[in-house]
LOTI-185883 format. One record per atom (N, C-alpha, C): residue in one letter; z, x, y. Coordinates in steps of 0.05 Angstrom, whole numbers, plus 5000, padded with zeros to 4 digits. Each point is the difference from the previous one (the first is absolute). Layout:
residues N
aZXY ...
***
This chain:
residues 420
x718947377118 x497649854987 x498049785013 x497050095007 x498449895005 x499549644991 x500449865019 x499449704997 x497949944983 x499649744983 x496549994987 x498350125022 x500249765018 x497350085025 x499850215019 x503050175002 x497950305009 x499550274992 x500449894967 x498250174989 x497550044988 x498649745020 x496850085001 x500749885022 x499550155032 x500149825014 x496850275011 x501250294991 x498750175005 x496849914987 x500049854981 x496449994984 x499449865014 x501149735008 x498749785012 x499650115022 x500350225019 x499749955025 x496350124998 x498750084978 x497450084986 x499349775004 x501349814983 x498149694982 x496649925027 x502250055023 x496949735011 x499450265029 x497049935006 x499250185020 x499049765014 x499449755001 x499949795019 x501949965025 x498650035021 x501549965018 x501649704999 x503650035001 x500449795017 x499549825003 x501249804994 x499049725005 x502949965019 x500949845034 x500849855011 x501049725008 x500249934981 x500949724993 x501849905030 x499449745005 x500649915027 x503449944999 x502050155015 x501950005003 x503050154977 x497350134993 x500950214974 x503050135016 x501550065001 x503250205000 x498550284997 x501350225015 x498150295000 x501350134967 x502249844996 x502950144974 x498849744973 x500950334974 x500349934979 x500649594988 x500649905028 x502049815008 x501149895012 x501549725007 x500249945020 x503650165000 x500950085022 x503150104996 x501349754997 x503350055000 x501049745009 x501049995031 x500049685002 x500350005029 x503049975008 x500949835018 x503049995011 x501549844978 x502850174990 x501249894984 x499049994975 x499949824988 x498550004979 x497549894985 x499249955029 x497249785000 x498650264987 x497149974984 x498550184982 x497549805019 x497550195012 x497949844993 x497850174983 x498649914981 x498250114977 x497049945014 x498750154993 x497249995004 x498649994970 x498349744995 x498449954983 x496150084997 x499550114996 x496949974991 x497849914981 x498049825012 x499149904976 x498450035015 x497449864990 x496549995006 x499449705003 x497549934998 x499149634997 x501949944997 x500849754990 x501949785002 x501349994975 x503550065005 x501550014968 x501049765010 x499249825018 x502149774991 x503450145019 x500250075016 x502350125019 x500049875020 x500349714996 x500249955033 x501450115027 x500449915014 x502450055018 x501849854991 x499749665001 x503249824989 x500250184983 x499250114964 x500150134978 x502850175012 x498250255010 x502750125012 x502549875007 x500049925020 x501449865015 x502549924974 x498849814979 x501850014979 x501850234999 x498450284990 x501750245002 x502449955011 x499350075028 x501150125025 x502549754998 x499849784992 x502249795004 x501650004980 x499050124970 x502449994979 x501750375008 x498350184999 x500850355002 x500449985032 x499249955014 x501250095013 x498050235018 x497550074979 x499550284999 x496149855022 x499950135025 x497049965002 x498250184987 x496649775005 x498250154993 x497550075023 x499450225002 x497650035018 x498249924972 x497049995000 x498049894984 x498750155016 x498450144982 x496550175010 x498350064970 x498549805028 x497249974977 x497450145009 x499750154973 x496550105008 x498749884999 x496650045005 x499149714999 x497750094949 x499550204998 x500649944979 x501050264979 x500649934976 x500250194980 x499450325005 x497650015000 x498650205005 x502150285019 x500849855028 x501549995022 x503150154983 x500949915000 x503449964988 x499950134981 x497350134974 x500150224982 x499750255018 x497550015013 x500550245013 x503850145017 x499949765015 x503349945012 x501350134983 x499749894985 x503750054973 x500050264985 x496550175000 x500650284986 x500350185018 x499549935030 x499350255019 x503050015002 x501349804994 x504450105012 x500949874988 x500249954964 x500950064983 x502150124983 x501750135002 x502250145007 x500650165026 x499550025016 x500250045032 x501149785006 x499249995027 x500749765026 x498449805015 x500249795010 x497449845006 x500349774977 x500649964984 x499549754976 x502049775008 x499649744998 x501749825001 x502450044979 x502549745003 x501749994977 x498949954985 x498149854995 x498949774973 x497250015010 x498050174981 x497549964989 x498449934991 x498149775001 x498349964976 x498650135003 x499049974964 x497950204989 x498849904980 x495650065003 x499849764988 x498650034976 x500249884978 x499949994971 x497750314998 x498649975009 x497450315000 x501050115009 x502050075020 x500250314999 x503249954991 x501549904984 x502150085007 x499550114977 x499150124964 x501150124991 x499250235007 x498850105034 x499350245012 x503450025008 x500949725011 x503450185005 x500950054991 x501149874966 x500750104986 x499750264988 x498150155008 x501150244997 x502650235015 x499949785019 x501850105012 x502649865009 x501049914968 x501549794992 x503650065013 x499350204992 x503150105013 x500850085040 x498549885012 x499849935026 x502049735003 x498849904977 x500049775007 x503249874993 x500849835013 x504049884991 x499249794972 x501450174979 x500449724979 x500849775004 x499149734993 x500749644990 x501350124990 x502249805015 x502849994976 x500949874973 x500150204979 x499849934974 x499749684985 x502249885040 x500549744984 x497849845011 x497650035014 x496949774998 x499350064984 x499450204976 x498450014989 x500249744978 x497449934990 x498349774987 x500149835019 x499650005032 x499949795017 x496549855001 x498950354996 x496650005001 x499050014965 x496749914998 x499449954984 x500450354993 x500150004968 x499850174995 x497450174997 x498850025006 x497050205019 x500450165019 x501149745008 x499850125038 x503750095003 x501050024984 x502350115000 x499650274979 x499049984981 x498450474991 x499450055022 x497949845012 x498250245011 x501550105023 x502549915009 x501550205021 x501950014995 x500550164972 x501950134982 x499450304999 x502050165007 x499250194979 x500350174987 x499150304996 x500450174973 x504049934998 x501549955021 x503450034987 x500449775005 x498849814994 x500249675006 x501649855020 x498750275016 x500649795032 x497749765007 x501949845012 x497949785007 x499849945031 x498250195014 x500250115019 x497649835021 x499349624988 x497849895020 x501549625000 x500249895025 x501049704994 x496949875001 x500149914981 x497349844996 x499649735018 x498250005013 x500349855015 x496949674983 x497450075014 x498849814986 x497650144968 x498949785000 x497850054973 x497449925014 x498150004982 x496449965022 x498749814977 x499949914977 x499449864990 x497549775020 x497650064984 x497649965015 x499249814990 x499149755025 x498549805001 x497650055013 x498249725008 x497150055023 x500849755010 x500450145032 x500749845017 x496749865023 x499549865005 x497549795005 x500649895032 x497749925012 x499149805012 x499049784992 x500049824991 x500049714981 x498249855027 x499950035028 x497349915014 x497650205001 x500050154998 x498550244995 x497850014975 x502749944976 x498849944972 x498549714995 x501949845016 x497449744993 x497250075021 x499650065030 x498050085014 x497850104982 x502050234981 x497550094985 x498749844963 x502049814999 x499349764976 x501650094978 x502650265004 x501350004979 x502849815010 x500750054971 x502349794992 x503050015027 x501749805006 x501350065015 x503550044994 x499449824970 x502749834996 x501050344975 x501950075009 x502350264980 x499050104978 x500449814993 x499649944979 x497450124978 x498149795015 x498449994985 x497650345017 x500750125016 x500150205017 x500750354981 x503749914992 x499950114977 x498750154977 x497949714995 x499050034984 x497250264989 x499750015029 x497850155017 x499850244985 x501850124997 x501550235011 x501450134966 x499350004973 x500450034979 x499950345001 x497550205005 x499450214988 x498350065029 x500650295013 x498650075023 x497150025004 x498549834965 x497750045009 x499949755011 x500649814989 x500849675018 x500549975028 x501550345000 x501149935032 x497450045013 x498050235003 x499050055005 x497349855000 x499749874990 x498149854987 x499949715028 x502649934996 x501149825024 x499750215030 x500650094992 x499350165028 x496549975023 x498450154976 x497749975003 x498649765010 x501249854985 x499149684991 x502049855042 x501750055006 x501349925032 x497550235015 x500150224998 x499150245015 x495949795008 x499349934982 x497149995005 x499049685002 x503749784999 x498849775009 x501050075037 x501150175009 x501050015030 x498850215011 x499750254992 x499950255013 x502350154999 x500949864999 x503350195006 x502150214971 x500150155011 x502750144973 x501749824991 x500749964981 x502849884970 x501750055006 x501150325005 x503150054995 x499250305027 x503050025000 x500050055029 x499650354998 x501050214974 x499150284992 x500150014979 x498350214998 x498550124974 x502550224994 x501150075016 x503050134989 x502349864984 x500049785018 x501649794979 x500049924968 x496850044994 x498849884981 x501150254990 x499650335003 x499950264988 x503849974984 x500449925021 x504350014999 x500549834970 x497949684995 x500849794985 x499050224977 x499150054997 x497650154980 x502250254988 x500350105016 x501350314992 x504049884995 x500049875007 x503249784993 x499249894975 x498650054986 x498949794977 x500350314972 x500450205007 x499450234977 x502050165003 x501149934967 x503150234999 x499650355011 x497450055003 x499850275006 x499150075022 x499149985026 x498750115019 x498450175006 x503050255004 x498150305014 x502050224983 x502049964990 x502950134992 x501249804978 x499250214977 x501649864975 x502450004997 x502449984991 x502749995005 x500950284981 x498750154994 x500750244994 x499650205024 x498949915026 x498350105019 x497450165000 x499349974980 x496650044992 x498349865024 x497850185015 x498249845022 x498749874982 x498949885000 x498549774994 x497149945025 x501750065023 x497749815018 x497049974998 x498150275004 x498049984994 x497949934968 x501450034981 x499949994976 x499849744988 x501849785021 x500449694984 x498149845002 x498649924987 x498949854992 x499149725016 x502749954998 x502449755008 x499449975031 x500850215014 x499150075031 x497649945005 x497950214981 x498250025013 x498249685004 x501549904973 x498249644993 x500849935031 x503650025003 x499949855023 x498850015028 x499550295004 x499150165024 x496549744998 x499450054982 x496049855004 x500149784993 x502849784995 x500249834990 x500249915039 x501950145014 x499849915019 x497750095025 x498750215005 x497350105006 x498549784996 x500149914977 x497449834985 x499449655002 x502349975005 x501249685011 x500549905021 x502850234999 x502049925023 x498950065034 x499850174998 x498950135028 x496749905006 x499349624982 x498449905017 x500249805008 x503349974984 x500749695016 x502550065012 x500150155017 x502950145019 x498949985019 x503049915012 x498949905033 x501350365017 x501850124980 x500750315012 x500950204967 x500550185004 x499550174985 x503950094999 x500849995006 x503550005007 x501049825008 x502749995014 x501449775003 x501650115026 x503049845017 x500850175012 x499350115023 x496749925018 x498850005027 x501249825014 x499949955025 x499449785020 x498249894995 x497250134989 x498249744995 x500849824979 x500950184978 x501049804972 x502149855010 x502650075004 x501949795021 x498249705008 x498050015023 x499249855008 x497449834984 x499950104979 x496949934982 x502849754983 x501549994994 x501549704993 x500449795006 x498950015030 x499449735020 x498849945000 x497550264996 x496849835013 x498350004980 x500350044972 x498549904986 x499150134988 x499750275015 x497450114989 x499550094962 x501349944990 x501350074962 x500449684988 x500849954981 x501149754996 x501950034971 x500550374998 x502050004979 x501150264998 x502449974987 x501650185000 x501950154974 x499550184981 x501650064986 x503450055010 x500949874995 x503649825009 x501850014983 x502050245005 x502749984990 x501449885021 x502749934991 x502049815018 x500050065032 x500350424998 x500450025037 x497949955005 x497849994992 x498249945016 x499549715009 x501749884986 x499249745026 x501349925021 x501850235011 x501950055021 x497650045028 x498750274978 x498450175025 x497749855004 x498549754982 x498149735014 x501149825014 x501949884990 x501849875030 x500150015025 x501850265003 x500550175021 x497850055015 x497850094984 x497250045023 x498349734999 x500549784981 x497649845011 x502449724998 x501349965025 x502149804993 x499549695005 x496749965017 x500049785002 x497449954982 x500150074986 x497449984974 x500349874979 x498549684991 x501149914982 x500550004975 x497650134992 x497650094979 x501250034965 x502250355018 x500350164980 x502549764980 x498750054966 x501449954983 x500850264976 x500049904968 x501650184989 x498449884981 x498150224981 x500049934971 x501650134983 x500649924977 x502450054968 x498450294985 x498350075010 x498850134994 x498750355004 x499250244982 x499050225010 x498950034982 x497950184998 x498150084987 x501950144968 x498549944980 x501350184979 x502849994992 x500549725007 x503950014988 x501350035033 x501450224998 x501749985018 x499350375019 x502849955016 x499050405007 x502249995027 x501550164991 x502150145030 x499450165022 x499749835027 x498550205030 x502950005011 x501050255000 x502050005027 x503349874977 x501250095035 x503349954983 x501450255010 x502250035013 x501450295004 x503049934990 x500650235016 x502650045001 x501350045022 x503250035011 x501050185011 x502450144986 x499250185016 x501850404995 x502350035027 x500650054994 x502850185021 x499950315005 x498350105008 x500550345004 x503949954995 x499850384988 x502849974995 x502050205014 x497750135023 x500450095023 x500649845022 x499749754996 x500949905026 x502149955015 x500749935016 x502850135006 x501449564998 x498149864998 x502149804979 x499749934982 x500650244971 x498049744980 x502549774986 x502149985004 x501549924998 x499449605015 x499350085023 x498149725005 x498149934991 x498050275002 x496649854990 x500649924979 x501050124984 x500649914975 x500249765002 x501549845008 x501649695000 x498649835022 x497850125005 x497749775012 x498450054981 x498750314986 x497849944980 x500049734987 x503350094985 x500849804978 x501049745006 x500649925026 x499149665005 x497549965007 x498950185012 x495649905004 x499450024973 x500749994976 x497650114971 x502549704985 x502949975013 x500649784976 x498249685008 x500149924969 x498249794984 x501049795032 x501349885019 x500949805019 x497250135027 x501250214999 x499050005023 x496050134990 x499150134975 x497749904990 x499149735004 x500749834991 x500149724994 x498449945037 x502150075019 x499350065028 x497250065003 x499650244991 x498050295009 x497249834991 x500549814974 x497249844992 x500149965021 x501349745010 x499849735017 x499250165033 x500750255004 x499349995021 x497050275003 x499350024974 x497750125003 x498550054982 x500249844964 x499549964985 x499950294978 x502050165005 x501150264983 x502049844979 x497750084977 x501049834975 x502150194990 x502249874992 x503650274989 x498250024977 x501750235003 x500450194974 x502449974984 x502249995028 x503249804977 x499349884982 x500749994968 x498949784989 x501649734997 x503050075023 x500949714998 x499149955030 x498250095025 x498749965004 x496649695002 x499750144973 x497849964992 x499549734985 x502949944999 x501549754976 x500749785023 x500650115016 x500649835024 x498149625002 x500849825001 x498349824996 x499349985042 x500750085018 x500150155017 x496650035002 x499750194987 x498250214998 x496649784974 x501649944976 x497849864995 x500149705001 x500549835025 x498949794998 x499449995033 x499150305007 x499850075028 x496849845000 x498549955026 x497149915010 x501250195030 x497350015011 x498650115019 x498549865017 x501049915022 x498949775021 x497350195000 x500050075013 x497950155014 x498450074977 x500250154973 x497149994983 x500149614991 x500449845010 x498649694990 x502750014979 x502050105010 x502549804977 x500150184975 x497250185001 x500250164966 x503150084990 x499549914978 x502950124979 x501150274997 x500350235024 x499550275003 x502750044980 x501649934996 x502050184975 x499049924975 x499549785004 x498649924959 x498650234999 x497249925022 x497650354998 x501450125000 x501950185011 x500750215002 x500650044964 x502749904996 x501349954983 x497250154974 x498249774999 x498050024977 x498350315003 x499749955008 x498350245020 x501350264994 x503450014997 x501850284985 x500049894967 x499349764995 x500350024977 x497550034991 x498249995009 x496450204986 x499150285011 x502450215000 x499050255009 x500350134971 x498950054982 x500550094986 x499750384991 x500250035029 x498450375001 x501750135028 x501550174985 x501450085036 x499350334995 x497450115016 x499350185001 x501550135017 x499550234988 x502450224990 x499150145039 x501850085012 x499450115027 x501350255000 x499150235009 x501150274990 x500450115031 x501150255012 x500350045019 x498450025023 x498150044980 x496350045023 x498849805004 x500049874976 x499049655006 x498549885035 x502850025010 x497949985035 x498250124993 x499950385011 x499050055013 x496250014982 x500949964970 x497750004984 x498149595017 x501849954992 x499049765008 x498549895029 x501450165025 x500049895017 x496950105009 x500150364988 x497650114993 x496849844996 x500049804973 x499949844998 x498749715009 x502749945023 x497949745012 x498750235028 x500350265005 x498450045023 x496750014986 x499950114963 x497649994990 x498749775008 x501249704992 x498249805008 x499650025026 x502249955018 x499450065037 x497050145011 x500750204978 x496650035015 x497449984990 x499649874976 x499249804978 x499149665030 x501949995003 x500149825019 x499149965028 x500350275011 x500050015037 x496750204985 x498649884976 x497650344994 x499450265010 x502850025003 x499950314997 x498550184988 x501349884967 x498150134975 x498549754986 x499850134987 x499549804970 x502149994978 x499249974976 x502549874975 x500350224995 x498150224990 x500950174976 x500250285024 x499150035027 x501050175016 x503149965010 x501249785006 x502949965000 x501150074978 x499649824980 x501750054979 x499550414999 x498650115008 x500150244984 x501650125018 x500249925032 x501250115011 x502749985005 x501149734983 x502649934995 x500650234973 x498450154986 x500450104974 x501750305012 x496850075022 x500450275004 x503750025036 x501049795008 x501549965017 x502349954973 x500449814983 x502250084986 x500450234975 x498650114999 x499550244980 x501350305015 x500549865029 x501750155014 x502950025007 x500849835000 x502549884997 x502450044981 
***
């Protein structure tokens, strides 16, 4: 009898046509082979900053005797390309990180992923587990973080523009998107500089407040016909592009701009805190406002998965379990601002009472909890969400770069996605 994984290998071979992304330090096989004696070395593949420091991974090694080689892709897009190029074949790490925007794409091949032990069910938020449970009832993803949105801002740049700097007063500036853009226009008029880092981050914020974006839960494609998507696109083009420093994020210039004062604010899930402080370690003006336009929204959050054809599935499952346990989620929050999806971690006083010295001692734990409580919509993200959304971000970028006007770029997007 064929295993759950082997039944789908032939299908997955045709899933991705993108060239494989080679992550620095990755071995060529489907997982690290056991070394001398009983010693095992595992590979762990993530992207951006999950808070998995060398010190944290050394704790795992000290407890288990299992060594870990951590390979980090520059972006979620790079990790996605690598994941689907190799899933069901060889070359994936023993433990792979999967971002929420393409997780349902991965769930189409859940039988290529090792199930999570039933004893761990109930560790994570209900909706986090539900999204990682396949039609056979197998939970195949270990929840890492969620991304309840706040607003990060440079208090020194706000002061120079005549805006409030106290975080409670700043929180009161952004009850709605219209109010947010009015403040952005005021800042730009006073300084001549962009207010926010990225137009596409605003698109992400708007889309993540919709119940339905590009696909209905029954599989019906509504992308080009959804008036909410058209309204989000027009809002970004008309109001966000004029006050944005960049179209997108993750470029070298964008990384450097967090220290340069090129813009004054960012839409800011907890995981962004470590990215800001890591790119601007000597800046003293960053703070966090307990607010988000229109109430709340979740941006990002990920899972760890264990490829079922790996050479060390049992040990890899132990690592994924350990990294996503409440105790470690408290630590990764401290390391990189990753807000926990584990229920017990969210209740921890280590989270709720925490402050962040870099962000003017902001009570980032309580802010994260407040922002999580403000989320009233969980956007349905079907298997093709990433493709539709990435294409719409490209449409925004074309307008930002002056390559196409608003209507032409929208029509280009419609043509592109109609061919998916």
